[in-house]
N, C-alpha and C positions, 0 to 999 in steps of 0.2 A: 145461515150462511149460503145455503144452496140458492135461496131466493135472490140474494145479492149477486151471486155468480150468474144467475140467469138474467138478471137485469143488466149487468155489465156486458154479458154476451149480446143481448139485444141492442144495447147502445153501440157496441163495437160493430155489429152488423150494419146498423143504421149509419154509422160514421163511414164505414167502408163504401156503402151505397152512395152516400153524398160525395165522397172523394172521387168515385168512379164517374158520377154525373158531372162533377166539376171538370175533371180531366177530359171527358168527352166534349163538353161545351167549349173548353179552351181549344181543343184540337179543331173543332168546327170553325171557331172564330179565326184561328190562325190560318187554317187552310182555305176558309171561305172568303175572308175579307181581302187578303192580299191580291188574289187574281182580279177581284172586282175593282179594287183601288188602282191597280196597274192599268186596267182597261179604261177606267174613267179618266185617269191622267192623260192617256193618249188622245182623248177627245176634248180636253179643256185647254184653252189658250188665254193669254193675257192680251188685252187690247189697249193700245195707246192712241188716243184721239185728241189731238190738240193738247190741252193741259190735263185732260181726264185720263184716268186709268181704271180698267175694269176687267172682267173676265167674260169669256164666251165659250160656247160648246158647239160641237159639230151637229148640225141638224140633218143635213143631207148632202150628198154629192151627186152632181149631174154634169155630163159632158166634160169631164175632166176638171170641173170646178168644185170648190167646197163652199158650202153656205153655213155660216155660223150665226147663232143667236146670242145677242148681248142685250143689255139694258139700254133703252133710248137715252137715258140721262148720261150714259158714257159717251155717246156720239154727238151730243148736243153741240159741241164746239165746231164740229165739221159738217154735220147735217147730211141729208140724203144727197148722194153724188160725191160726197167728200171721201178722202182717203184716210185710212188708219193703218197703224202698224200692228200686225198680228205676231205674237211671240210665243215660243215654247222652248224652254231651256235656253240654249245659245243660238237657236235659229230664229229668223224673223222673215216675214213676207208682207207685202203690201196688199191691203184689202180695200174694197170699195163698199160704202154703205148704199145698199139698194132699196131698202124699205125702212120705215120708222113708224111706230105707233105710239104717240104721246100718251094716249089714254091708258094703254096697258103697259107702258114703259118697256117696250120691246123694239129691237132693231135687228135687221138682217145685214150681214156682211158677206160679200162674195170675194173669194180668193181664187185666182186663176190657176189653181193647181190642186191636186189631191192632197189633203191633209189626213188626219186620223179618221177612222171610221165612225159613223154616228153610233151613239150608245145603243140604239135599238137594233142595229145591224149586227149580225154574227161577226165576231172579230176575225174569222177565217175567210170571210167573203172578200175577194180582191177586186170585184167589178162594181160599177156604179149600181145603185138600186134601181 
Protein backbone atom coordinates (compact mmCIF):
# COMPACT_ATOMS: atom_id res chain seq x y z
CA UNK A 1 0.00 0.00 0.00
CA UNK A 2 2.86 2.38 0.79
CA UNK A 3 4.34 1.67 -2.65
CA UNK A 4 1.03 2.58 -4.29
CA UNK A 5 0.81 5.82 -2.31
CA UNK A 6 4.37 6.68 -3.31
CA UNK A 7 3.58 6.07 -6.99
CA UNK A 8 0.39 8.14 -6.76
CA UNK A 9 2.41 10.89 -5.10
CA UNK A 10 4.90 10.84 -7.97
CA UNK A 11 2.11 10.87 -10.55
CA UNK A 12 0.42 13.76 -8.78
CA UNK A 13 3.70 15.73 -8.64
CA UNK A 14 4.28 15.03 -12.33
CA UNK A 15 0.72 16.08 -13.15
CA UNK A 16 1.13 19.32 -11.19
CA UNK A 17 4.40 20.07 -13.04
CA UNK A 18 2.70 19.51 -16.40
CA UNK A 19 -0.23 21.73 -15.42
CA UNK A 20 2.19 24.49 -14.40
CA UNK A 21 4.09 24.17 -17.69
CA UNK A 22 0.87 24.30 -19.68
CA UNK A 23 -0.35 27.34 -17.74
CA UNK A 24 2.98 29.10 -18.29
CA UNK A 25 2.94 28.31 -22.03
CA UNK A 26 -0.65 29.49 -22.36
CA UNK A 27 0.25 32.75 -20.58
CA UNK A 28 3.23 33.32 -22.90
CA UNK A 29 1.09 32.67 -25.97
CA UNK A 30 -1.71 34.92 -24.75
CA UNK A 31 0.65 37.73 -23.80
CA UNK A 32 3.18 37.20 -26.59
CA UNK A 33 1.02 36.80 -29.68
CA UNK A 34 -1.55 39.54 -29.16
CA UNK A 35 0.92 42.45 -29.29
CA UNK A 36 2.68 40.91 -32.27
CA UNK A 37 -0.60 40.40 -34.12
CA UNK A 38 -1.69 43.98 -33.42
CA UNK A 39 1.62 45.32 -34.71
CA UNK A 40 1.47 43.21 -37.85
CA UNK A 41 -2.10 44.26 -38.59
CA UNK A 42 -1.03 47.92 -38.49
CA UNK A 43 1.42 47.24 -41.33
CA UNK A 44 -0.78 45.07 -43.57
CA UNK A 45 -3.11 46.51 -46.21
CA UNK A 46 -5.53 45.30 -48.87
CA UNK A 47 -4.77 46.25 -52.47
CA UNK A 48 -7.38 46.68 -55.19
CA UNK A 49 -5.84 46.87 -58.65
CA UNK A 50 -8.32 46.71 -61.51
CA UNK A 51 -10.16 43.44 -61.02
CA UNK A 52 -7.46 41.99 -58.74
CA UNK A 53 -7.40 41.94 -54.97
CA UNK A 54 -4.40 41.19 -52.77
CA UNK A 55 -2.47 42.15 -49.70
CA UNK A 56 0.59 44.31 -49.10
CA UNK A 57 2.85 45.19 -46.19
CA UNK A 58 4.80 48.34 -45.36
CA UNK A 59 8.43 47.96 -46.40
CA UNK A 60 9.71 51.47 -45.66
CA UNK A 61 8.78 55.13 -45.30
CA UNK A 62 10.72 57.95 -46.87
CA UNK A 63 10.11 61.71 -47.18
CA UNK A 64 6.53 61.37 -45.94
CA UNK A 65 5.69 58.57 -48.37
CA UNK A 66 5.04 54.92 -47.61
CA UNK A 67 6.24 52.07 -49.79
CA UNK A 68 4.40 48.76 -49.71
CA UNK A 69 5.33 45.37 -51.12
CA UNK A 70 2.71 43.26 -52.85
CA UNK A 71 2.69 40.45 -55.40
CA UNK A 72 3.26 41.40 -59.02
CA UNK A 73 0.27 39.32 -60.12
CA UNK A 74 -1.95 41.59 -57.97
CA UNK A 75 -0.99 44.69 -59.99
CA UNK A 76 -0.88 43.05 -63.44
CA UNK A 77 -4.13 44.78 -64.50
CA UNK A 78 -2.70 48.25 -63.87
CA UNK A 79 1.06 47.76 -64.40
CA UNK A 80 3.96 50.02 -63.43
CA UNK A 81 2.79 53.63 -63.27
CA UNK A 82 -0.80 52.54 -62.67
CA UNK A 83 -2.86 53.44 -59.64
CA UNK A 84 -4.30 51.11 -57.03
CA UNK A 85 -6.52 51.51 -53.99
CA UNK A 86 -4.82 50.78 -50.66
CA UNK A 87 -7.27 49.89 -47.89
CA UNK A 88 -7.19 49.19 -44.19
CA UNK A 89 -10.42 48.78 -42.24
CA UNK A 90 -12.66 51.68 -43.36
CA UNK A 91 -9.85 53.92 -44.67
CA UNK A 92 -8.48 53.97 -48.20
CA UNK A 93 -5.77 55.80 -50.14
CA UNK A 94 -4.53 55.93 -53.71
CA UNK A 95 -1.21 54.31 -54.44
CA UNK A 96 1.01 54.23 -57.49
CA UNK A 97 2.87 51.15 -58.71
CA UNK A 98 6.52 52.21 -58.95
CA UNK A 99 8.32 48.93 -59.56
CA UNK A 100 7.41 45.39 -60.61
CA UNK A 101 9.42 42.19 -60.85
CA UNK A 102 7.66 39.49 -62.82
CA UNK A 103 10.37 36.89 -62.13
CA UNK A 104 10.05 37.14 -58.34
CA UNK A 105 6.34 38.12 -58.39
CA UNK A 106 6.92 41.31 -56.39
CA UNK A 107 5.79 44.90 -56.83
CA UNK A 108 6.27 48.19 -54.98
CA UNK A 109 3.41 50.60 -54.34
CA UNK A 110 4.01 54.19 -53.26
CA UNK A 111 1.43 56.05 -51.17
CA UNK A 112 2.01 59.78 -50.69
CA UNK A 113 1.44 59.75 -46.94
CA UNK A 114 2.69 57.96 -43.85
CA UNK A 115 0.88 54.72 -43.17
CA UNK A 116 1.81 52.06 -40.57
CA UNK A 117 5.40 51.56 -39.53
CA UNK A 118 7.41 48.85 -41.27
CA UNK A 119 7.50 45.61 -39.29
CA UNK A 120 11.27 45.84 -38.86
CA UNK A 121 11.00 49.32 -37.37
CA UNK A 122 10.39 49.85 -33.66
CA UNK A 123 6.69 50.60 -33.27
CA UNK A 124 7.51 53.62 -31.07
CA UNK A 125 9.60 55.34 -33.74
CA UNK A 126 7.67 58.29 -35.17
CA UNK A 127 10.18 59.49 -37.77
CA UNK A 128 11.17 58.14 -41.15
CA UNK A 129 13.97 55.54 -41.07
